[in-house]
C-alpha positions as CSV (number, residue, x, y, z in Angstrom):
1,M,45.1,75.9,39.4
2,M,41.8,77.3,39.7
3,N,40.4,78.8,42.6
4,S,37.5,76.5,42.9
5,P,36.1,72.9,41.9
6,I,34.2,72.8,39.0
7,P,30.5,72.0,39.7
8,I,29.5,68.3,38.5
9,V,25.5,68.1,38.3
10,V,24.6,64.0,37.5
11,V,21.2,63.6,35.8
12,T,20.1,59.9,36.5
13,G,16.9,58.0,36.1
14,F,15.5,55.0,34.1
15,L,14.7,54.4,30.9
16,G,12.9,56.7,29.0
17,A,12.0,58.8,31.9
18,G,12.8,61.6,30.4
19,K,16.6,62.9,31.5
20,T,17.2,64.4,27.6
21,T,13.8,66.4,27.4
22,F,14.2,67.7,31.1
23,L,17.8,69.1,30.1
24,R,16.4,70.3,26.4
25,T,14.0,72.6,28.4
26,L,16.4,74.3,30.3
27,I,18.7,74.9,27.7
28,E,16.2,76.4,25.2
29,A,15.3,79.0,28.2
30,G,18.9,80.1,27.5
31,D,20.0,78.9,31.4
32,L,22.3,76.3,30.6
33,K,25.4,78.6,28.7
34,K,28.2,78.0,30.1
35,T,27.8,74.3,30.7
36,L,29.7,71.5,29.7
37,F,27.5,68.3,29.0
38,I,28.6,64.8,29.0
39,V,25.9,62.0,27.7
40,N,26.4,58.6,28.4
41,E,24.8,56.1,26.1
42,I,24.3,52.6,26.6
43,G,24.0,51.9,22.8
44,E,26.6,52.5,20.4
45,V,25.2,55.9,19.1
46,G,24.6,58.7,20.6
47,L,21.0,60.0,20.3
48,D,20.9,62.3,23.3
49,Q,24.1,64.1,22.6
50,Q,22.5,64.9,19.4
51,L,19.3,65.9,20.6
52,L,21.0,68.2,23.5
53,Q,23.2,69.8,20.0
54,A,20.0,70.4,18.3
55,S,18.4,72.7,21.5
56,G,21.6,74.7,21.8
57,A,24.3,72.6,23.7
58,E,27.6,74.0,22.8
59,D,29.8,70.3,21.5
60,P,28.5,67.9,24.2
61,I,30.7,65.1,25.0
62,L,29.9,61.5,23.8
63,L,30.6,58.4,25.9
64,A,28.7,55.4,24.3
65,G,28.9,51.9,24.2
66,G,27.9,50.7,27.5
67,C,27.1,52.4,31.1
68,L,29.5,54.7,33.5
69,C,28.6,52.3,36.5
70,C,30.0,49.2,34.8
71,E,31.8,49.1,31.3
72,M,33.0,52.4,31.3
73,K,33.3,53.3,34.9
74,Y,36.9,54.8,34.0
75,D,35.9,56.6,30.8
76,L,34.3,59.7,32.9
77,G,37.4,60.0,35.0
78,Y,39.5,60.0,31.6
79,T,37.6,62.8,30.0
80,L,36.9,65.0,32.9
81,R,41.0,65.2,33.0
82,D,40.9,65.9,28.9
83,V,38.6,68.7,29.8
84,Y,40.7,70.1,32.6
85,L,44.0,69.4,31.1
86,K,43.5,70.8,27.4
87,W,43.5,74.3,28.6
88,P,46.8,75.8,29.3
89,D,48.7,76.4,32.4
90,G,46.0,75.0,34.7
91,N,43.5,77.9,34.0
92,R,40.0,76.8,34.4
93,P,38.1,75.7,31.5
94,P,35.5,79.0,30.7
95,I,32.4,76.7,32.0
96,D,30.5,76.9,35.3
97,K,29.3,73.7,35.4
98,I,29.3,70.1,33.8
99,V,26.1,68.2,33.6
100,I,26.7,64.6,33.2
101,E,23.9,62.7,31.6
102,T,23.7,59.0,32.8
103,S,22.2,56.2,30.8
104,G,18.9,54.9,31.5
105,L,20.9,51.9,32.5
106,A,23.5,53.3,34.8
107,S,23.8,54.2,39.0
108,P,24.9,57.4,39.7
109,A,26.8,55.4,42.8
110,S,29.9,55.2,40.3
111,V,30.0,58.6,39.9
112,I,29.5,59.5,43.3
113,L,32.4,57.3,44.2
114,Q,35.1,58.6,41.6
115,L,34.9,61.9,42.6
116,A,35.0,61.3,45.7
117,Q,38.1,58.8,45.5
118,D,39.7,60.3,42.9
119,Q,42.2,63.1,44.9
120,W,43.2,64.8,41.1
121,L,39.9,64.5,40.4
122,R,38.4,66.2,43.9
123,G,40.6,68.9,43.7
124,R,39.1,70.2,40.0
125,F,35.9,69.4,40.8
126,R,32.7,68.8,42.9
127,L,29.6,66.6,43.2
128,S,27.3,69.5,43.5
129,Q,23.9,67.7,42.6
130,V,22.3,64.6,42.0
131,I,18.7,64.9,40.0
132,G,16.7,61.9,39.1
133,I,13.9,61.7,36.8
134,I,11.1,59.2,37.1
135,D,8.0,59.5,34.3
136,C,4.7,59.3,36.1
137,E,3.3,56.6,33.6
138,F,5.6,53.7,34.5
139,G,7.5,55.0,37.4
140,L,5.9,52.9,40.2
141,E,5.9,50.1,38.2
142,T,9.5,50.5,37.7
143,L,10.3,51.3,41.1
144,E,8.9,48.0,42.4
145,S,10.2,45.6,39.8
146,T,13.5,47.3,39.3
147,E,16.3,47.5,41.8
148,L,18.3,49.8,39.7
149,A,15.7,52.6,39.3
150,V,15.9,52.4,43.3
151,D,19.6,53.0,43.2
152,Q,19.0,55.8,41.0
153,V,16.4,57.4,44.1
154,I,18.6,56.5,46.9
155,Y,21.4,58.5,46.0
156,S,18.9,61.7,44.0
157,D,19.5,64.9,46.1
158,T,15.7,66.2,43.7
159,V,13.6,63.9,42.0
160,M,11.9,65.3,39.0
161,L,8.5,63.5,37.8
162,S,7.7,63.8,34.3
163,K,4.7,63.3,32.3
164,Q,2.5,64.3,35.4
165,D,0.1,65.3,32.7
166,K,-0.6,61.9,31.4
167,V,-1.6,60.5,34.6
168,S,-4.3,61.4,37.6
169,A,-3.5,63.3,40.4
170,E,-3.5,60.3,43.1
171,K,-0.9,58.4,40.7
172,S,1.3,61.2,41.4
173,V,0.7,61.2,44.7
174,L,1.0,57.5,45.1
175,L,4.3,57.7,43.5
176,T,5.2,60.7,45.3
177,E,4.8,58.6,48.4
178,C,6.8,55.7,47.0
179,V,10.1,58.0,46.2
180,L,9.7,59.3,50.0
181,K,9.8,55.9,51.3
182,I,12.7,55.1,49.1
183,N,14.8,58.3,50.3
184,P,12.9,60.1,52.6
185,R,15.3,63.1,52.4
186,V,15.0,63.6,48.5
187,K,13.3,66.9,47.1
188,I,10.5,66.5,44.5
189,K,9.8,69.1,41.8
190,G,7.7,68.6,39.1
191,T,9.3,69.0,34.9
192,G,5.8,70.5,33.9
193,S,5.6,74.4,32.8
194,K,4.6,75.6,35.9
195,D,7.0,73.9,37.8
196,M,10.0,74.6,35.3
197,K,11.8,77.6,36.2
198,S,15.4,78.2,35.9
199,A,18.6,75.8,35.9
200,A,19.2,77.9,39.4
201,D,16.2,75.9,41.0
202,Y,17.4,72.5,40.3
203,F,21.5,73.1,40.0
204,Q,21.9,74.7,43.0
205,G,24.4,72.5,45.0
206,P,23.3,71.1,48.3
207,T,25.2,71.9,51.0
208,R,27.0,68.6,51.7
209,T,30.3,67.4,51.6
210,H,31.6,64.0,49.6
211,A,32.1,62.6,53.4
212,M,28.1,63.4,53.7
213,R,27.5,61.1,50.1
214,Q,28.1,57.0,51.7
215,I,27.4,54.6,49.5
216,S,25.4,52.3,51.1
217,K,26.1,49.2,49.2
218,P,27.7,48.1,45.9
219,P,26.1,49.7,42.4
220,V,23.6,46.8,41.3
221,D,25.4,44.8,38.8
222,H,23.2,44.8,35.9
223,L,25.2,43.1,32.9
224,L,22.7,40.0,32.9
225,E,19.6,41.9,33.1
226,Y,19.6,43.6,30.4
227,S,21.2,43.7,26.6
228,A,21.5,46.5,23.6
229,A,21.4,46.0,20.2
230,N,22.1,49.1,17.0
231,V,20.3,48.3,13.6
232,P,21.5,51.0,11.3
233,I,19.3,52.2,8.8
234,V,20.8,53.6,5.6
235,D,18.1,54.4,3.5
236,A,14.9,56.7,3.8
237,L,11.7,55.0,4.7
238,P,8.2,55.6,4.0
239,W,6.8,57.0,7.6
240,E,3.8,54.4,7.6
241,F,6.1,51.2,6.7
242,L,8.7,52.1,9.4
243,A,5.6,52.9,11.8
244,C,3.9,49.2,11.1
245,A,7.5,47.5,11.8
246,L,8.0,49.4,15.0
247,D,4.2,48.4,16.1
248,E,4.7,44.8,14.9
249,L,7.8,44.5,16.9
250,S,6.5,46.2,19.9
251,E,3.8,43.7,20.0
252,T,5.9,40.8,19.4
253,Y,8.2,41.4,22.1
254,R,5.9,43.5,24.6
255,Q,7.4,42.1,27.8
256,N,11.0,42.3,27.3
257,L,11.2,45.2,24.7
258,L,11.8,48.2,27.0
259,R,12.8,51.2,24.9
260,V,13.5,51.9,21.3
261,K,15.5,55.1,20.0
262,G,17.1,56.5,17.1
263,V,17.5,58.7,14.1
264,V,16.3,57.6,10.6
265,N,15.6,59.2,7.5
266,I,12.2,59.6,6.3
267,K,10.8,59.8,2.9
268,E,8.5,62.2,3.7
269,V,10.8,64.6,5.6
270,S,13.7,66.9,4.6
271,T,15.5,66.3,7.6
272,P,16.6,63.2,10.2
273,V,13.7,62.0,12.3
274,V,14.1,61.3,15.9
275,I,12.0,57.6,17.2
276,H,11.5,57.4,21.2
277,G,9.6,54.2,22.2
278,V,9.0,53.1,25.7
279,R,7.6,49.9,26.7
280,G,5.7,50.0,23.4
281,I,4.3,53.6,23.6
282,F,5.9,56.2,20.9
283,M,6.2,59.9,21.4
284,Q,5.8,62.0,18.5
285,P,8.2,61.6,15.9
286,E,10.7,64.9,15.8
287,A,12.5,66.1,12.9
288,L,15.9,67.3,13.8
289,P,17.0,71.0,12.5
290,F,19.7,70.1,10.4
291,K,21.1,67.3,8.3
292,G,25.0,67.2,9.0
293,N,26.5,63.5,8.8
294,T,23.6,62.4,10.8
295,H,24.2,58.4,11.8
296,T,20.7,56.7,11.1
297,S,20.1,54.1,13.4
298,L,17.5,52.6,16.0
299,T,18.7,51.4,19.1
300,L,16.7,48.4,21.0
301,I,17.6,47.7,24.9
302,S,15.5,44.6,26.2
303,L,15.3,42.8,29.5
304,G,17.9,39.3,29.6
305,T,19.7,38.8,26.6
306,D,17.2,39.0,23.7
307,A,18.3,42.7,22.0
308,N,20.0,41.0,19.4
309,V,17.2,38.3,18.4
310,I,14.6,41.6,18.6
311,A,17.1,43.6,16.4
312,E,17.4,40.4,13.5
313,H,13.3,40.7,13.6
314,L,13.7,44.3,13.0
315,R,16.0,43.7,10.3
316,Q,14.1,41.3,8.7
317,R,11.3,43.0,8.7
318,L,12.5,46.1,7.0
319,R,14.2,43.9,4.5
320,A,10.4,43.5,3.2
């Protein structure tokens, strides 16, 4: 049996906050070479897993089709056991940490509970740090209206403020004050270039024990609050056609459509293209550096149970 448990860092944050972008920055800087990544996606397709791999992460593990705090709350334990037991004679896996990127709709409370309550896991892994990502554009609105986002802050040791360059300094200050009201003990940092130094600045574990990480209330039950649907896209599409379809979708379902993400083939581009949209605002498309057998589709996440309705609207629009 290994001498010391493998540290686990949980990266949490609401839909579109910038969790994957944060991790990709550190991977591309060469700071996470001996790190195993476990990526949780609420949709059927692992876009974030592909993005981490494109940035240099080696063989990220995908847990897709639900959240670690509800539908898939036991899958993490099974996965960690598999990671450990595949190495012969109880030798420690050749990694120095595990990073778990939760879905945007997951509370980290479930992961904390599993690692604290499972004796087998507790002997081999330890929770080092919970890092919450909040984007400055929508962070205040999200924290004021979404109990799940508040949950993510409550259980974070460090909160990273993303997209500070898109808002005024005053708005960043207001968001910082809001975060500290929710969790006065949390450390707050930015994800801009002047703040991004090395993984050690974020992944250095706090001197806490599992006993000190008390779960103050049950994890938020969001099964009826949100829904997700996947739209496979087999054929390559003209960029202008797809862009118009997505703009129309965002305008029609402005109140409910929270997230659009996926990989598609575009006629004007030789490799698959990443599509990212948050609350109707789409980021600059990114071409993946490889072809492979990339699964091309879009995942839609909405408030309530509208995701399938929105997905059918998009299917019909793309057939036009």
